[in-house]
N, C-alpha and C positions, 0 to 999 in steps of 0.2 A: 446578394445571391438570391436565386429563386427559393421561395419558401420550401421547407423540408417536405411537407405533405404533397407538394405539386411537382417535384422534380423526380426524374427517373434514376439518378445516381445519388448515392450517399456521400458523406464527406470523405470517407476513405478512398472511394473511387475517384473523386475529383482531385484529391491530393496526388494519387498515383498518376493521373493524367497530366497534372502540372509537373510532377517530378520527371516524367519522360521528356517533356518538352524543354524544361529548364536545363536538362543535362547537355543540351546542344549549345547552350550559351557559353561563350568563351570569356575567360578573364575572371570567373567566379571560383574562388578556392573552396568554399564550403557554403552549403545552402541547407537550411533546416526548415521543415514544415511542421506547424503546430496546429492541432485541432482542439478547440476549446470544448471539452466534453460537458463541463458544468457539474458541480457537485462532487462528492468523493468518488473514487480516489483522486488525489491531486498530485501535481508534480509530473515530471517525466516518467514514463513507464519503467525505465531502468535508471536507477541512481545508485552508484557505488562510490563511497568515500574511502580513499586511501589516506589513513591518518598516521603521522609519525614525524619525528624531527630530523631524520636522516634524509637529506635531499636526494642522494643517489638511489637509495633503496625505494623511496617513495616514487620517484620517476620511473624506475625499472618495473616496479609492481604495477603501476598504473598502465604502462605500455603493454605489459603482458596481458592484463585484463582486457584492454582495448583490442588487442590482437585476437584473443579468444572470442570475444563478442563478435568480431567481424566474420569469424568462421561459422557462426551459428545461423542457420537458415531462418529468415523471418526478422532478423534484427537489422535496423536501419537507422540513419541519421545519428550516428555515434559522434560524441564530442567529449572534450575534456576542458576544464576551465583554466589550466595553466598555460594561457596563451603567451607567446613570446612578445616582449615589449621592445623598447628602443635598444639600439646597440650601446654597449657599455664596455669600459676597459676593466678587465679582470686581472687582478694581481695574484699570481701564483708564487707563494713564498717558498724559498729553499730553506728548510728548517735547520739543516746542518750549517749552512753559511750564516744563517741568522744567529744561531747559538755561538758560533765562532766570533762573530762580530760584537757579541755582548748585547744583542737586541732581543726584544720579545715581540710577539704579535701585537700586543697592546701599544707598544712604542710606535710601530709602523702605522697602526690604525689611527692613533691620535695625531700623528704628523700629517697623514694624508687628509684626515678630516679638517685639520687646521688649514692646510693649503687650499683645499677646494671648497670648504664650507665657511672657513674663517672662524674667528673668535673675537668676541667683544672684549676689548682690553680696558676701555675707559669710556666715560660719557661726560659731556660738558653741557651745562645749562645755558641756553641763550634765551633770555627773557622768560617766557612761560613754557618753553619746550626743552626737553632733554635730548641731546644729539649723541648717539652712540658712535664710537670709532671701532671699526672691525678690521683686524689684520687678516689679509687673504692674498693669495697669489693674484697677480694682474690677469685680466681676461685672456690675453694672448698665451700665457703660460698654461692656463687651465684647459686649453683646447689642443695642446700638443703632447703627444705621447712621449716624444724625446725629452721634453722638459720634465715630465713625471719621472723618467729614469734618472735625471740629474738631481732629484729632490734629496736633500741631505737630512739624515735622521741622527739625532744625538743619542749615543749609547750610554751605558752606565758609567763609563770612564770619562765622559765629556767629549769624546772624539766624534767627528762627523763621519757618518757612513753613507755612501751613495746608495740610493734605493735600488738602482739597477744592478748593484753587486750582489744583492741578496734576494732578488725576485725577478720573475719573468712576467711579461705583459702580453695579453692577447685581447682581441676584440670578440665579444660574444653578445648574444641577445639577452637582455635582462627580463625578469618577470614583469608582466603588466600589472598584476595585482597579487596580493598575498591573501590567502583564504585560511581560516582557522576553524577547527571543530574541537570543542572542549579544550581550548587554549593551546592546541597543537596544529602545526601546519598540515594542510590537507589538499589533495587533488581529487576532484569529483568527476567521475566518468558517467556520462548520461547517454541515453539512447531511446529510440522508439521501437515498437515491434508490430509486425503484421499478425493480428490475432488469428487469422486463418491458418497460420503456420506454427505459431508458438505463443506462449504467454510470458509476461514479464517475470513472473516467479520462476518458471521453468528455465528461461534464458539466463537469469541471474544465477540460479543454482548450478546450471551446466558450466557457466563461465568460471565459477569459484570452486568447482569440484577439483579435488586432488591438489589444492594449493596448501602447502605446509608452511605456514607463516613462522612457526617456531624454529624450523630448520633453515629456511632460505631467507626469510625477512624477519629476523628476531625483533626488530624495533618497530615493526609496522602492525597496524590493526585495520580491519575492514568494517565499515558501517554500511549496511544495506538500507537504502531509503527509497524514495520515489513511490511508484504505484505499488510495488511489492510490500513496502512497509505500511503504506496507508491501507492496502487491502487487508493485511494481517490485523491491523488495529481495528479496522471497521468490522471485520468478521468476528473478532473477539467481542466487540460491543454488541453486535447482533446476537451472538450466542447467549450473552448475558440477558439481553432483552427477551429472547426466545424462552429461556428457562424461567425468567420472571413471569412471563405471560402464562406459561403452562402451570406454574405453581399457583398463580393467582386464580386461574380457572379451577384448579383442583380444590382450593380452599373454599371458593364460592359454592361449588357443587357439593362439597362436604357438608356445608350448612344446609343446603337444599334437600339432599337425600338422606341426611343423618346416617350415612354409610361410608365405610372406608373403601370398599371394593368397587361400588357402582361408579363413583367419579373416575376411577381408573379406566372403567369400560368406556366412559364417554370420551376421555382423553385419548384413547386408542385410535380415535378417528384422525388424530394429527399425523401419525406415521402413514396412515392410509393416504392422506393428502400429499405427503412428501413423495410417495411413490409416483403419483401423477405428475408432480412438478419435475422430478428427475427424468421421467420418461418423456415429458413434453419438450424439455430443453434439449434432450438428446436427439429427438426426432427432428426438431427444428434447427439443430446444429448451432445453438446459441450458447454463449458462456453463462454459467450460473454465477453472475456477478453480484455486486452489492445491492443494486436496485431489485434484482430478483429475490435475493434473500430478505430484503425489506418486505416484499410481498408475501414471503413465507411466514414472517412474523404476524402479519395481518391475517393470514390464512388460518392461523391457530384459533383465532376467535370466531371464525365463520364455520369451519368444518365440524365443530362440536355441536352445532345447533341441531343437526339431524339426529344424532345419537341422543342428545339431551331430550328432544321431543319424544323419542321412542321409549327411552328408559322411564321418563316421567309418566307416560301413558301406561306402561306395564305396572308401575307402582300404584297408579290410580285404580286400575282394574282389580288388582289384588286386594286393595282396601275396600272397594265397593262390592266385590263378589268373592269373599274369602272362601266360600265353599267350592269354588271352581279350582281345578288343578293349575299348577304353574304354567304348564305347556299351553293351556288354553289362553291364559293372560298374554303370553308372548305372541301367539298367533293372532289373537284378536287385536293387540296393539299394532302389530305390523300391518294388518288389514286396514285399520282405521286411519293410521298415520302415513300410509304409503302415498296417497295422493298429495297431501300437504308437503311431505318431504320432497317428493319428485318435482312438484311445481315450484317450490321455493328454490331448489337447486338449479332447475332449468332456467328460471327467470334471472337468477344471479349470473349464471354462466352466459346467458344471452346478452346481458349488459356488459360483461367484461371482455368477451372475445372480440367484439368489434374494435375496442380500444387496443387490444393486443395486436391485431392485424392491420390497424390503421385505416379501417373503413370509415370514410367520412372525415378524415383528418387524423394525422398521426402525431404522437408525442414520444420521442425516443426515450424519455425518462419514465413515463408512465407505462409504456408498452411492456417492459419486462415484469413489472409488478402485476399488471393485468393478466399476462400469460401465466404467471405462477399461480395466482389466485383462481383463475378460471379453470385450468386443468387440474389443480388440486381439488377443487370442489367436484369437478366432473368425475374424477377417479374415486374420491372418497365416498360419494353418495351410494353407488351400488355396493361397494365393499362394506359400507356400514349396514345397509339393509340386509345383506346376506350373512355377514359374520357376527354382527352384534347380537342377534337372537341366539346364535350358538354360544357366544360368550356368556350371555345371561343364563343359559342352562348350565354352563360350567360353574358359574358363580353359585347357582342354586345347589348343585351337587356338592360343591365344597362346603357350603354352609351346612348342609345336612350331615356331612362327614364330621365337621367340627362339633356340632351339637350331639351327635351320636357318641363321639369320643369323650365328651364332657358329661355324658349321661343326661342330657337335657332334651326336652321335647321341642322339636323344630316348629316354629309358628310362622316363619316367613318374614318376621319383623326384626331380625337380628341386624347388628351393626355391620355385618359383612355385606 
């Protein structure tokens, strides 16, 4: 294909173009298109496992879920893995006649297996080789349903019972494969989604809504996987990384400022950046996915720089000019550090946004991260310059109130 950065259509548009034209091809029962996105989340966007040992309930529940998914706008390329295999003869036993004849299901199963699969009864050694002798029906009898009806089964009294007297026979498609999940039989329903209409998590939730497994399918359970599962796991991991990054920043600032409250003022720049990320992705109508959240984690270490520079300058001015009021230190620090803060943020944003918009070459994996970091810094910088001085005054007032309540003289060097 044409390289991503030089073509006018993205992968989704190309797939839709192919889908329209392939729909005209006759003789194709099912056609599925797969786009290799690379990186997490992995698997089909929609993956629902129906797990249970009851074949009828499992098939019924899988069919119902598939039918519900087909009615959801934006869901496409639905499939299930219990494909029909080759035709086979199904033996439906009449349990009343079976009991009257003195037979059990095990008796019938054992004799049918012996007739069609055979059993090794002895072996003879010829030179260095052991030759096994297997008792089995001759090939002609194994391929005729009429001969199966005439198969004789010995009951508990030693009498021969004709199999056709206690069972009915029919031709049906057998399963092509058997799939298990946690040692139980399972059917997996999969599908893709059009992200402009719905999301995998929303479609899965809608399809499974109002299903009462305890009442209607007591032997069944559902396991949601695919992109919904991977997205949830990835987001949980990112949340842990985000909290760990914020905590690490706080501990480092705690050692730097020797204050409990000032590191919190610095970290408040992080939610300022999140406001910009959410607004940017909403305006661009882009999903806030895994790669974007990865950019948010990186953003936490960048947006604190502006507030760190400002708070550090305030502390430096208070130490060098203790006779000056606190308001003077805040105003002077904002004046001195305004140009470095603005220039640093502008140059960083100027380097990130071309990558976000694909100027000079595009990377679909780096673009969401660049978009999150660029707009996060762009929004956090003015909010930091405006709100942080106000928060420093709030911290100073709280410190004064605490010292007044404790009956101490406020020096401006408290741990607050």
